[in-house]
Structure formats: C-alpha cells, structure tokens
N, C-alpha and C positions, 0 to 999 in steps of 0.2 A: 766702287765709284766714290770720288771725292765729294766733299760737301759743296764746293763751288760748281762742280759738274752737275750735281743733283739739282741745285737751284736754277741753273741755266736750263736744265731739262724741263723742270716744272714751269718756269716762266714762259717757255716756248709753247706750252700747252695750256691755254687759259681754262679749258673745260676741266682738266685735271686739278688745276689750282683751285677752281671753284668747288670741286668735289671735296678736296682736302679741307677747305675752310668750313664746309657744311658738317663734315665729320667731327671737326674740332669743336664747333659750337654745340653739336648734339651731345658730345662727350661731356663738355663743361656743364651743359644744362642737366644731363643725367646725374652728374656728380652732385649738383645742387639739390636735386630731388632726393637722392639717397641720404644726403646730410639732413634734410628736413624730416624725412621719415624716421631716421634714427633719433633725432632730437625729440620728435613726438613720442616715440616709444619710450625714451628715457623719462619724459614727463609723466606718461601714463604709469610707468613702473613706480615712480616716486609717489604718485597719487594712490596707487594700490597699497604701497607700504604704509602710507598715512592712514588709510582706511582700516588696515589690519591693526595698527596700533590703537586706533580709537575703539574698534570693536573689542580688542583684547582687554583694554582698560575697563570698558563698560561691563564686560563679562565677569572679570575677576572681582570687580568692586560691588556688583549688584547681585550676582548669583550666590544664593545661600549654601550651595553644596559644599560639604566639608573638604572635598578634594581641592578646592580652589584657595584654601587658606594660605598654603605655602606660596602659591602664585601671587596672592595679594601682597605678601611681604616682598616678593621679588619685584613686583611692579613699583612698589613704593621706593625701593632702592634704585630702580632704573630711573624713575622720575627725578629722584634726588640727584642722581649722577648727571642727568641731562641738564638740569637747571643749575648745576654748580658753575659759577663763573670762573673763567681762566684768570690767572695772575697777569696783571698788566706788565709788571717788571719781572720777567722770568729770570733775568740775570742775577736777581737778588737772592734766588733760591740757593741755600747752602749746599755746596757739592761735597759729598763724602769721598774720601780717598778710597782707592781700590782695596787697600788692605782691610779697611773696616767692613767692606762688603763680603769678605770671604766667609764661607759657611763652615763652621766647626761642628764638633760632635754635640754641642749644646743646642744647635739649630739644624736638625737633620733636613736634608733636601727632599726627602720622600715623606708622604703622609702616612697615615695608619695603613697597615697592610694585613691581609687575611690569609692568602695562600691557597687559592683554589682556581681552577678554570671552570667556566660555566657556559651554558647556552640559554637564551631566553626560551621559555616554554611556549611552543606554538599555540595559536588560538584554538585549534582543534583539540589539543590535549589539555588545554588550560581549564576549560569549563568555567566554574564560578570562581576560580582563583584570581587574585589581583593581576592586572595586565602586565606588571613588571616582574612577575615571578620568574625565577631562574632555577635550572637544574644543574647540580654539581656534576661535572664530567671527570674531574681529577682532583685529588687532595694530595698536596705535596708534603714531603718529609720535613720535619723540624719547623712546622708552621703553626700559627695560632689555630687554624682550622683543624689540623691533625690533633693538637692537644685538646681541643674542645670536643672531639669525637665526631666530627663531620665525616660523612661517607659519600662515596660515589652513588649517584642516583637520588640523593636528597634534594628536595625542592624548597628553596628559601622564599618565603612569602612576606616576611616582615623583618625590619631591622630597627632597633631602638623603639619598639612598640608602634612603628608606623609601617603600614602596608606599602609594598613596592608597586607604584602606579605607572612608572615610565620604564621603557626598555633600557637596560644597563644602569638603572638608577642605583643598584646595589653598590656600584663602584663609588659613586659620590657619597652615599651613606657611610660606607666603610672608611673612606679617606678622611671624612670630617668627624668621625667618632674619635673620642679620646683614646690614646694608647694606654695599655696596661690595665685600665679600668674595664671590667667585664661589660661587653656589649651584648645585650639580649637580642636573640634571633629566633624567629618562629620558623620551624622546619617541619615539612611533611615527609615522613619516611614510611613508604608503603601506605598503610591506612591509619598510621598513628600521627598525632600532632605533638611535636616535641618542642621544648623551650631550651635552647642552648645559650650558655653564657660564654662569650668568646673574648678572652683578653687579647686585644689586638696588639700588634707590635709596630714600633716606629723604627724603620730601617735607616741607617746612615749610609749603607751601601746596597746596591741591587742584590736581592736574595738569590741563592742558588736553587733553581726550581727542579728538585730531584723527586722522582717518583719512587715508591717502594720497589725493591727488586722483584723480578718476575720468576726467575729460575728457582725451582724448588718449592714454590708457593702453590697453595691450592688455587685452582683456576677459578675465575669468575663464572657465575652462572650465565647461561644463555638468556635467561629471563624471558622476555616476551618476543624474542626473535622468532620470526615466522618462517615456515619452510616452503620451498618451491617443490620439494619432492613430496611423495605421498605419505610421509610420516605425520602422525597426528600429534606427537609430543616432541619436545626438544631432545636432541641426541644426549644420551646420559654420559657425557665425557667426564663428569665429575665422579663417576663411580669407577670400579675396577675395569681395566682394559686399556688398550692403546689406541689413541686417536691422533690424527694429523689434521690440524686446522690450516687451511690455505686461504689467506686473505688476499683478495684479488679485485680486479675491476675489468669491465668489458673493453675499456679503452687502453688497457695496459698490455703492450706488446710482449714484454718479458714474461708476464703471467701466462700468456698463450704459448710462449716458447717452452714453458715448463710442463705443459699438459702431457706430452708423450711420455716423459719420465715418470710422471705421477701415475699414468696408466700402467706402466711396468711395475711400479711399487704395489699397486693394487693387485696385479696378477701374482706377484711374488709373495707378498706379505698378507694379502687379504685372506688367504686360507688359514693363516695363523691368528687371525682376529683383528688385523689393522683396519680401521675405518677412517676414510678420508672425508672431511667435511669442508666444503668451500663456503666462504662467507664474503659477501659484498655489502657495502653500505650505499649502493646506488638505489634508485627507485625500482620497485618490483617490475614495473612495465618495461623498463630498460633491460633488465636481466632476462625477462621472459622472451622479449623480442630477439635478443641475441642468441639465446638457446634454441629458439625456433628457426633460426636462419641456417640454411645449408645443413651441414652435418655437425654443428656445434654441440648439440646434445650428446652425440656419440663421442665427442672429444672429452666430455666431462661426465663420465659414468659414476659420479660420486653422489654424496648427499649435499645438494646445493641449496643453501639457505641465504636469506638476506637479513640484515640487521634492521629491525623495525624502527629503532630509534636513530637510525642513520649513522651516528658517530659514536655512540656510547660504548659498544662492544669493541670497536677499534681502539678507543681511548683506554679501556680497561686492560687490553692486551698490549698496550704500549706500541701500537702499530704506527711507524713513522713513514712507511712507504710500501708499495706493492711491487712484486709479490713478497709476502712474508709467511714463513712456515713456522708453526708452533706445535711441537711434539708434546703430547700429554700421555702420561703413563700412570695409571691408578690415581687419577684425580689431581696430579701435580705436573707442573711444567718441567720438562726434562731438557729440552733443547729448542733454540730459536735460530732460524736462518733467514737472512734477508737477501733477496735477489734470486736469479735463476742460474747463476754460475756456481761452480764447485758444489753441485748437488750431491756429489759422492759423500761429502761430509754429513749431509742430511740423511742419506741412506745408511751410513754407518751408525748414526745415532738411532735410527729406526731398528736396525738389526740388534743393537745392544739392548734396547728396551724390550724387544720381543723375546730376547733370550732369557730375561729375568723370570 
C-alpha cells in the first residue's frame, strides 16, 4: 500500500484516526516519563557517589587504625588532583615531537618484575594471615623469584616490610619496588617463617615465562590431596613402581572417551604392578555425583582422587588441558601424553617402563 493510499484509508475512518492519535500521545507521554525516571536515577547515583566520597574521607582522616595510613596519603593526592585548576590557554603547552617520546633501553616500558604466578589465599585457608596473602603456584625459570629460592606452595604475606592487605596487592608492591636492589619478602613455607631478599628485575622486553622441564624430574608430592577411594594415605607414586596419572574433568568428553582404553591397560598391566590414579581439580561434590550416576563408577575402576587445593597439583604437573596422561616410573616422570588420540604411544611407553 502506498503512503497516499494509506492516508486516504485512515482519513475515511475517523475512529481509526482518533485511535492512532491516542496511541501516539501515550507513546510520547511514556517516553517523557522514562526520561524523567532515568534522570532521577542519574541524580541519585551522583548523590550516592558524593556520600561515599565524604564517608571515605572522614574514615581515612579520623580512623587511627594503621591500615588506613596509606589510604590517607592516597586521599590527599586525590584531593590535590581534583583541586588542580586546568590551564586556560592549553594551546600554549609545549608539544614534544614523537621522536622524543620514544622509549629506549634507559627507560624500560615495564616496571619491576618478579617471575611467579599466584592465587589469593581463600578466607577459609587464610586464618590469621593478612587478607592480601598469596600462594605461589609456579616459579618460572631465569627469574628473580627462582634466584631468590621461591618455591611452589610458598605463601607471601609481606613485601617491603608491609603486610599485604588487599587482593592482588603484591603486583603493585613488586612493580613499585626498585629493581636490582634486594626487596625483602616475608614468606611462609610449611610451618616456617622465612625472610627472602629478592633482587627484582626491570624488563625492557616481555619475559619468556618458562617452567622447569618435567620429563626425567622427580615428581611433585600429592601433598594434601584427598582421596575419593578408600585409601587413607596418598598414593606412593614417588617411590618405586609404575604409576599412570590421568588428569581429567567430569565435563570433558575426550576424557570419557579414553576410559575404555584405560580399563584395558589396567587389565593388561595391572598384574605387572601398574596403578592408575585419576586426578580432578573440580569440587568433591561434583566428582562424587558424577561417579554415583548410572554406571560411571564401573567405568573408572581406578584410584580416583581430587586436588584439595583445586589448581596447585595441575600447575605443578604443567597440565594445560584435559585429558593429560603422566607416566611415572620409580618416582620420575617418564612420559607425558595430551589428548585421547594416538593412545598407542602412551601404551608403548607403559610397556617400556614395565619392562625395566
């Protein structure tokens, strides 16, 4: 229908025209109400922000708790920044050419660098430790952390004689610490309190984050990994014998596709002493529910455990994806296979290890 035909059709029907006018007016009225509501919400948000600023200033200026000292200094800088007047004649500011702004080796683009990956210590595990405490999950090669003797599992509680009070605060502390000059860190290792002096590095290029090689090395301890099976102690895969670690997840389809082959390995090599241990970093309830469903337990007649620390054991074994097989013979890693394809290579490695 053309526009002229539509207008003729509407004009010939006054009731329809009246109805269209009412709809248009209501829509315009509703749009006005929506705009007013949004404007009121914006004003309330602005008032809320102002109240928070006032309360924050009063708190950090009048609360004597030592934790607020650093925040007081921050508030002073913030107030000074807010009250700084803008230049009236911005065109008079001297513009530096692009060549002068280039960054050379004398002015590295990256701040001080440490060389670890970490996770915040959860409140349930933290206890009386500072709220910003972090646990080391990996120590990379050729880094200040490696040179200072930092280890996986260490808990860093203080940097530069100051406790870590905020999540991920360690990053800011490290980046602002001077390079090459030893930076004191307070570390908890097991039940011992250690003081490490870490000479941080100033990188001019992004560092190569390399982990120590796994093949041929003594395997990490299971530590506090808890068992879903009836075993009361951790599997002794650090001692003599042959063990196959299977890192998996309940949501991993390729992991489940590898289970029939693993059952054949148990039937063939179990008599010769092979023990298969499955490890997941999911929550225990998730694993238990999956094993209790249908015949899943019969599909996994192995030693089924979970990593109590959720990610630490996966990190220590360099697990990048599931499924991953790690063959251990006499306490050392002999072979690593990722994925469920070409499992004949994994079986060949198992036979070679069992023949020794």
